BADREN-31351 format. One record per atom (N, C-alpha, C, O): residue number from 1; atom name; x negated, y negated, z negated. Coordinates in Angstrom, 2 decimals, padded with zeros to 5 digits, m for minus. Each point is the difference from the previous one (the first is absolute). Layout:
BEGIN
<dodo NUM CA <X Y Z>>
...
//
This chain:
BEGIN
<dodo 1 N <011.70 m000.41 m001.01>>
<dodo 1 CA <000.17 001.23 m000.59>>
<dodo 1 C <001.55 000.36 000.18>>
<dodo 1 O <000.67 000.37 m000.97>>
<dodo 2 N <m000.15 m000.49 002.18>>
<dodo 2 CA <001.35 000.27 000.20>>
<dodo 2 C <000.32 001.53 m000.22>>
<dodo 2 O <001.14 000.33 m000.31>>
<dodo 3 N <m002.04 000.48 000.44>>
<dodo 3 CA <000.21 001.46 m000.06>>
<dodo 3 C <000.47 000.35 m001.40>>
<dodo 3 O <000.66 001.03 m000.16>>
<dodo 4 N <m000.98 m001.80 m000.86>>
<dodo 4 CA <000.38 000.34 m001.44>>
<dodo 4 C <001.30 m000.66 m000.37>>
<dodo 4 O <000.45 000.16 m001.13>>
<dodo 5 N <000.19 m000.92 002.03>>
<dodo 5 CA <001.30 m000.56 m000.37>>
<dodo 5 C <001.13 001.06 000.11>>
<dodo 5 O <001.01 m000.09 m000.71>>
<dodo 6 N <m001.17 001.08 001.57>>
<dodo 6 CA <001.00 001.04 000.13>>
<dodo 6 C <m000.64 001.31 m000.59>>
<dodo 6 O <m001.04 000.43 000.51>>
<dodo 7 N <001.62 000.18 m001.53>>
<dodo 7 CA <m000.57 001.17 m000.65>>
<dodo 7 C <m000.10 001.14 001.04>>
<dodo 7 O <m001.07 000.61 000.09>>
<dodo 8 N <002.10 m000.30 000.69>>
<dodo 8 CA <m000.11 001.04 001.04>>
<dodo 8 C <m001.18 m000.27 000.95>>
<dodo 8 O <m000.73 000.94 000.34>>
<dodo 9 N <000.52 m002.13 000.08>>
<dodo 9 CA <m001.08 m000.28 000.92>>
<dodo 9 C <m001.35 000.14 m000.73>>
<dodo 9 O <m001.00 000.43 000.59>>
<dodo 10 N <000.99 m000.81 m001.89>>
<dodo 10 CA <m001.25 000.18 m000.73>>
<dodo 10 C <m000.39 001.52 m000.18>>
<dodo 10 O <m001.16 000.40 000.10>>
<dodo 11 N <002.19 000.39 m000.38>>
<dodo 11 CA <m000.23 001.49 m000.13>>
<dodo 11 C <m000.51 000.52 001.29>>
<dodo 11 O <m001.00 000.72 m000.02>>
<dodo 12 N <001.61 m001.02 001.16>>
<dodo 12 CA <m000.43 000.47 001.29>>
<dodo 12 C <m001.43 m000.38 000.35>>
<dodo 12 O <m000.81 000.80 000.45>>
<dodo 13 N <000.55 m002.10 m000.68>>
<dodo 13 CA <m001.35 m000.58 000.17>>
<dodo 13 C <m001.05 000.71 m000.81>>
<dodo 13 O <m001.05 000.39 000.51>>
<dodo 14 N <001.37 m000.22 m001.85>>
<dodo 14 CA <m000.91 000.61 m000.84>>
<dodo 14 C <m000.19 001.58 000.41>>
<dodo 14 O <m001.11 000.51 000.02>>
<dodo 15 N <002.22 000.14 000.29>>
<dodo 15 CA <m000.14 001.34 000.45>>
<dodo 15 C <m000.85 000.19 001.23>>
<dodo 15 O <m000.76 000.96 000.07>>
<dodo 16 N <000.87 m001.87 000.93>>
<dodo 16 CA <m000.85 000.12 001.10>>
<dodo 16 C <m001.51 m000.23 m000.32>>
<dodo 16 O <m000.88 000.63 000.59>>
<dodo 17 N <000.62 m001.53 m001.54>>
<dodo 17 CA <m001.38 m000.24 m000.34>>
<dodo 17 C <m000.62 001.24 m000.76>>
<dodo 17 O <m001.18 000.33 000.15>>
<dodo 18 N <002.04 000.31 m000.97>>
<dodo 18 CA <m000.42 001.18 m000.72>>
<dodo 18 C <m000.24 001.18 000.97>>
<dodo 18 O <m000.92 000.78 m000.21>>
<dodo 19 N <001.70 m000.67 001.19>>
<dodo 19 CA <m000.21 001.09 001.03>>
<dodo 19 C <m001.28 m000.29 000.74>>
<dodo 19 O <m000.78 000.93 000.24>>
<dodo 20 N <000.51 m002.18 000.15>>
<dodo 20 CA <m001.19 m000.40 000.70>>
<dodo 20 C <m001.26 000.31 m000.88>>
<dodo 20 O <m001.00 000.52 000.50>>
<dodo 21 N <001.08 m000.85 m001.76>>
<dodo 21 CA <m001.15 000.23 m000.97>>
<dodo 21 C <m000.24 001.51 m000.10>>
<dodo 21 O <m001.14 000.45 m000.02>>
<dodo 22 N <002.26 000.35 m000.06>>
<dodo 22 CA <m000.30 001.46 m000.01>>
<dodo 22 C <m000.58 000.56 001.20>>
<dodo 22 O <m000.86 000.88 m000.06>>
<dodo 23 N <001.33 m001.38 001.22>>
<dodo 23 CA <m000.63 000.38 001.31>>
<dodo 23 C <m001.50 m000.38 000.07>>
<dodo 23 O <m000.79 000.73 000.60>>
<dodo 24 N <000.39 m001.87 m001.23>>
<dodo 24 CA <m001.33 m000.33 m000.08>>
<dodo 24 C <m000.87 000.80 m001.00>>
<dodo 24 O <m001.22 m000.16 m000.09>>
<dodo 25 N <001.90 000.97 m000.63>>
<dodo 25 CA <m000.72 000.89 m000.93>>
<dodo 25 C <m000.07 m000.51 m001.44>>
<dodo 25 O <m000.72 000.57 m000.82>>
<dodo 26 N <001.45 m001.62 000.50>>
<dodo 26 CA <000.00 m000.53 m001.42>>
<dodo 26 C <000.71 001.01 m000.88>>
<dodo 26 O <001.04 000.58 000.34>>
<dodo 27 N <m001.68 m000.40 m001.55>>
<dodo 27 CA <000.62 000.86 m000.94>>
<dodo 27 C <001.22 m000.58 m000.62>>
<dodo 27 O <000.28 m001.19 000.11>>
<dodo 28 N <000.47 002.07 m000.77>>
<dodo 28 CA <001.23 m000.49 m000.76>>
<dodo 28 C <m000.43 m001.01 m001.07>>
<dodo 28 O <000.63 m001.05 m000.20>>
<dodo 29 N <m001.75 001.42 m000.50>>
<dodo 29 CA <m000.46 m000.91 m001.08>>
<dodo 29 C <m000.37 m001.38 000.52>>
<dodo 29 O <000.32 m001.00 m000.64>>
<dodo 30 N <m000.98 000.93 001.78>>
<dodo 30 CA <m000.41 m001.22 000.57>>
<dodo 30 C <001.27 m000.82 000.41>>
<dodo 30 O <000.08 m001.21 m000.25>>
<dodo 31 N <000.86 001.89 000.87>>
<dodo 31 CA <001.21 m000.77 000.41>>
<dodo 31 C <000.75 m000.45 m001.26>>
<dodo 31 O <000.54 m001.11 m000.01>>
<dodo 32 N <m000.47 001.91 m001.07>>
<dodo 32 CA <000.54 m000.47 m001.19>>
<dodo 32 C <m000.69 m001.24 m000.52>>
<dodo 32 O <000.66 m000.97 m000.37>>
<dodo 33 N <m002.00 000.99 000.32>>
<dodo 33 CA <m000.74 m001.05 m000.48>>
<dodo 33 C <000.30 m001.32 000.76>>
<dodo 33 O <000.09 m001.08 m000.60>>
<dodo 34 N <000.07 001.20 001.95>>
<dodo 34 CA <000.29 m001.09 000.84>>
<dodo 34 C <001.48 m000.53 m000.25>>
<dodo 34 O <000.25 m001.21 000.06>>
<dodo 35 N <000.64 002.10 m000.33>>
<dodo 35 CA <001.40 m000.35 m000.29>>
<dodo 35 C <000.03 m000.73 m001.34>>
<dodo 35 O <000.75 m000.97 m000.14>>
<dodo 36 N <m001.50 001.37 m000.82>>
<dodo 36 CA <m000.15 m000.58 m001.25>>
<dodo 36 C <m000.54 m001.45 000.14>>
<dodo 36 O <000.52 m000.94 m000.60>>
<dodo 37 N <m001.57 000.79 001.43>>
<dodo 37 CA <m000.51 m001.43 000.23>>
<dodo 37 C <001.03 m000.81 000.67>>
<dodo 37 O <000.15 m001.17 m000.35>>
<dodo 38 N <000.59 001.70 001.32>>
<dodo 38 CA <000.98 m000.76 000.71>>
<dodo 38 C <001.13 m000.47 m001.06>>
<dodo 38 O <000.46 m001.14 000.00>>
<dodo 39 N <m000.07 002.10 m000.87>>
<dodo 39 CA <001.02 m000.33 m001.00>>
<dodo 39 C <m000.50 m001.19 m000.89>>
<dodo 39 O <000.73 m000.95 m000.28>>
<dodo 40 N <m001.95 001.06 m000.12>>
<dodo 40 CA <m000.58 m001.09 m000.84>>
<dodo 40 C <000.01 m001.33 000.77>>
<dodo 40 O <000.32 m001.04 m000.58>>
<dodo 41 N <m000.66 001.07 001.85>>
<dodo 41 CA <m000.03 m001.17 000.78>>
<dodo 41 C <001.43 m000.59 000.20>>
<dodo 41 O <000.21 m001.20 m000.14>>
<dodo 42 N <000.71 002.04 000.45>>
<dodo 42 CA <001.34 m000.47 000.17>>
<dodo 42 C <000.65 m000.50 m001.28>>
<dodo 42 O <000.79 m000.95 000.02>>
<dodo 43 N <m001.11 001.61 m001.14>>
<dodo 43 CA <000.46 m000.48 m001.26>>
<dodo 43 C <m000.48 m001.36 m000.35>>
<dodo 43 O <000.74 m000.81 m000.56>>
<dodo 44 N <m001.97 000.53 000.89>>
<dodo 44 CA <m000.61 m001.27 m000.34>>
<dodo 44 C <000.23 m001.15 001.00>>
<dodo 44 O <m000.06 m001.17 m000.38>>
<dodo 45 N <000.32 001.48 001.66>>
<dodo 45 CA <000.04 m001.00 001.04>>
<dodo 45 C <001.35 m000.20 000.71>>
<dodo 45 O <000.23 m001.04 000.62>>
<dodo 46 N <000.66 002.05 m000.72>>
<dodo 46 CA <001.19 m000.02 000.80>>
<dodo 46 C <001.18 000.00 m000.83>>
<dodo 46 O <000.12 000.86 m000.87>>
<dodo 47 N <000.82 m001.79 001.04>>
<dodo 47 CA <001.28 m000.09 m000.62>>
<dodo 47 C <000.90 000.98 000.69>>
<dodo 47 O <000.20 m000.13 001.21>>
<dodo 48 N <000.40 001.16 m001.92>>
<dodo 48 CA <000.86 000.90 000.63>>
<dodo 48 C <001.21 m000.65 000.78>>
<dodo 48 O <000.67 m000.88 m000.54>>
<dodo 49 N <m000.43 001.31 001.73>>
<dodo 49 CA <001.00 m000.64 000.82>>
<dodo 49 C <001.37 000.75 m000.02>>
<dodo 49 O <000.97 m000.44 000.63>>
<dodo 50 N <m000.92 001.50 m001.32>>
<dodo 50 CA <001.33 000.75 m000.08>>
<dodo 50 C <000.09 000.74 m001.31>>
<dodo 50 O <m000.95 000.07 m000.77>>
<dodo 51 N <002.13 000.48 000.54>>
<dodo 51 CA <000.13 000.68 m001.30>>
<dodo 51 C <m000.84 001.23 m000.15>>
<dodo 51 O <m000.48 000.30 m001.09>>
<dodo 52 N <000.28 000.43 002.17>>
<dodo 52 CA <m000.89 001.24 m000.09>>
<dodo 52 C <m001.38 m000.39 m000.37>>
<dodo 52 O <m000.59 000.61 m000.89>>
<dodo 53 N <000.01 m001.60 001.55>>
<dodo 53 CA <m001.37 m000.43 m000.29>>
<dodo 53 C <m000.08 m000.56 m001.44>>
<dodo 53 O <m000.99 000.22 m000.70>>
<dodo 54 N <002.04 m000.94 000.28>>
<dodo 54 CA <000.00 m000.62 m001.38>>
<dodo 54 C <000.06 001.15 m001.02>>
<dodo 54 O <m000.67 m000.10 m001.04>>
<dodo 55 N <001.40 001.15 001.27>>
<dodo 55 CA <m000.01 001.20 m000.93>>
<dodo 55 C <m001.40 000.61 m000.05>>
<dodo 55 O <m000.50 000.26 m001.09>>
<dodo 56 N <m000.15 m000.02 002.24>>
<dodo 56 CA <m001.29 000.53 m000.06>>
<dodo 56 C <m001.01 m000.89 m000.73>>
<dodo 56 O <m000.87 000.49 m000.72>>
<dodo 57 N <000.99 m001.81 000.92>>
<dodo 57 CA <m000.89 m000.96 m000.74>>
<dodo 57 C <000.20 000.15 m001.47>>
<dodo 57 O <m000.97 000.08 m000.75>>
<dodo 58 N <002.21 m000.05 000.30>>
<dodo 58 CA <000.33 000.08 m001.38>>
<dodo 58 C <m000.57 001.27 m000.57>>
<dodo 58 O <m000.59 m000.03 m001.08>>
<dodo 59 N <000.75 001.17 001.78>>
<dodo 59 CA <m000.59 001.30 m000.51>>
<dodo 59 C <m001.60 m000.18 m000.10>>
<dodo 59 O <m000.65 000.36 m000.98>>
<dodo 60 N <000.10 m000.93 002.10>>
<dodo 60 CA <m001.48 m000.21 m000.02>>
<dodo 60 C <m000.46 m000.77 m001.18>>
<dodo 60 O <m000.95 000.35 m000.70>>
<dodo 61 N <001.72 m001.49 000.48>>
<dodo 61 CA <m000.33 m000.89 m001.09>>
<dodo 61 C <000.00 000.67 m001.43>>
<dodo 61 O <m000.80 m000.39 m000.85>>
<dodo 62 N <001.67 001.37 000.61>>
<dodo 62 CA <000.05 000.61 m001.30>>
<dodo 62 C <m000.83 001.24 m000.12>>
<dodo 62 O <m000.24 000.51 m001.09>>
<dodo 63 N <m000.22 m000.01 002.26>>
<dodo 63 CA <m000.84 001.16 m000.03>>
<dodo 63 C <m001.47 m000.13 m000.36>>
<dodo 63 O <m000.63 m001.00 000.34>>
<dodo 64 N <000.08 002.01 m001.03>>
<dodo 64 CA <m001.42 m000.06 m000.20>>
<dodo 64 C <m000.70 000.46 001.17>>
<dodo 64 O <000.64 000.24 001.02>>
<dodo 65 N <m001.98 m000.08 m001.05>>
<dodo 65 CA <m000.80 000.34 001.22>>
<dodo 65 C <000.53 001.39 000.58>>
<dodo 65 O <000.28 000.10 001.19>>
<dodo 66 N <m000.16 000.89 m002.02>>
<dodo 66 CA <000.42 001.34 000.45>>
<dodo 66 C <001.37 000.02 000.59>>
<dodo 66 O <000.25 000.66 001.01>>
<dodo 67 N <000.69 m001.43 m001.67>>
<dodo 67 CA <001.31 m000.09 000.57>>
<dodo 67 C <000.04 m000.74 001.27>>
<dodo 67 O <000.78 000.34 000.89>>
<dodo 68 N <m001.60 m001.36 m000.73>>
<dodo 68 CA <m000.05 m000.68 001.32>>
<dodo 68 C <m000.57 000.87 001.13>>
<dodo 68 O <000.34 m000.15 001.17>>
<dodo 69 N <m001.27 001.10 m001.60>>
<dodo 69 CA <m000.60 000.94 001.00>>
<dodo 69 C <001.10 000.95 000.42>>
<dodo 69 O <000.09 000.35 001.17>>
<dodo 70 N <000.79 000.08 m002.15>>
<dodo 70 CA <001.15 000.84 000.27>>
<dodo 70 C <000.95 m000.75 000.99>>
<dodo 70 O <000.48 000.61 000.95>>
<dodo 71 N <m000.21 m001.87 m001.16>>
<dodo 71 CA <000.82 m000.69 000.89>>
<dodo 71 C <m000.57 m000.09 001.37>>
<dodo 71 O <000.72 000.11 000.99>>
<dodo 72 N <m002.03 m000.31 m000.90>>
<dodo 72 CA <m000.73 m000.07 001.30>>
<dodo 72 C <000.15 001.39 000.75>>
<dodo 72 O <000.25 000.04 001.20>>
<dodo 73 N <m000.42 001.06 m001.98>>
<dodo 73 CA <000.12 001.32 000.64>>
<dodo 73 C <001.47 000.25 000.45>>
<dodo 73 O <000.21 000.60 001.05>>
<dodo 74 N <000.74 m001.01 m001.77>>
<dodo 74 CA <001.35 000.12 000.35>>
<dodo 74 C <000.38 m000.79 001.22>>
<dodo 74 O <000.71 000.45 000.89>>
<dodo 75 N <m001.23 m001.68 m000.90>>
<dodo 75 CA <000.31 m000.84 001.29>>
<dodo 75 C <m000.65 000.66 001.20>>
<dodo 75 O <000.58 m000.06 001.09>>
<dodo 76 N <m001.69 000.65 m001.23>>
<dodo 76 CA <m000.67 000.69 001.16>>
<dodo 76 C <000.96 001.15 000.49>>
<dodo 76 O <000.29 000.13 001.19>>
<dodo 77 N <000.17 000.67 m002.20>>
<dodo 77 CA <000.95 001.14 000.37>>
<dodo 77 C <001.27 m000.58 000.73>>
<dodo 77 O <000.43 000.47 001.06>>
<dodo 78 N <000.10 m001.52 m001.73>>
<dodo 78 CA <001.21 m000.62 000.60>>
<dodo 78 C <m000.20 m000.56 001.36>>
<dodo 78 O <000.84 000.16 000.89>>
<dodo 79 N <m001.98 m000.83 m000.73>>
<dodo 79 CA <m000.32 m000.58 001.29>>
<dodo 79 C <m000.19 001.04 001.11>>
<dodo 79 O <000.47 m000.20 001.12>>
<dodo 80 N <m001.18 001.32 m001.43>>
<dodo 80 CA <m000.25 001.08 000.92>>
<dodo 80 C <001.33 000.61 000.45>>
<dodo 80 O <000.12 000.47 001.13>>
<dodo 81 N <000.83 m000.47 m002.01>>
<dodo 81 CA <001.31 000.59 000.29>>
<dodo 81 C <000.78 m000.87 001.01>>
<dodo 81 O <000.97 000.46 000.58>>
<dodo 82 N <m001.39 m001.70 m000.37>>
<dodo 82 CA <000.73 m001.00 000.83>>
<dodo 82 C <m000.65 m000.25 001.36>>
<dodo 82 O <000.36 m000.93 000.73>>
<dodo 83 N <m001.32 001.79 m000.42>>
<dodo 83 CA <m000.73 m000.19 001.28>>
<dodo 83 C <000.74 000.86 001.04>>
<dodo 83 O <m000.40 000.03 001.17>>
//
């Protein structure tokens, strides 16, 4: 998972995947659900490799379900901006 070691690389990678999903006709809600699931996976299985990822993990850890969905939506917006 070297792509998540560098936050800028992660944003670009995620942005490219979001654009692909949109081109395939996925709705914003479906993409948000996937981003939420990815966030849960990363939180449970991946030790953050840099300070940006550590900050996101800490926000994820203290957030409730709706706040985590907001983080997922914001990550999608941020990622799309970096494509």
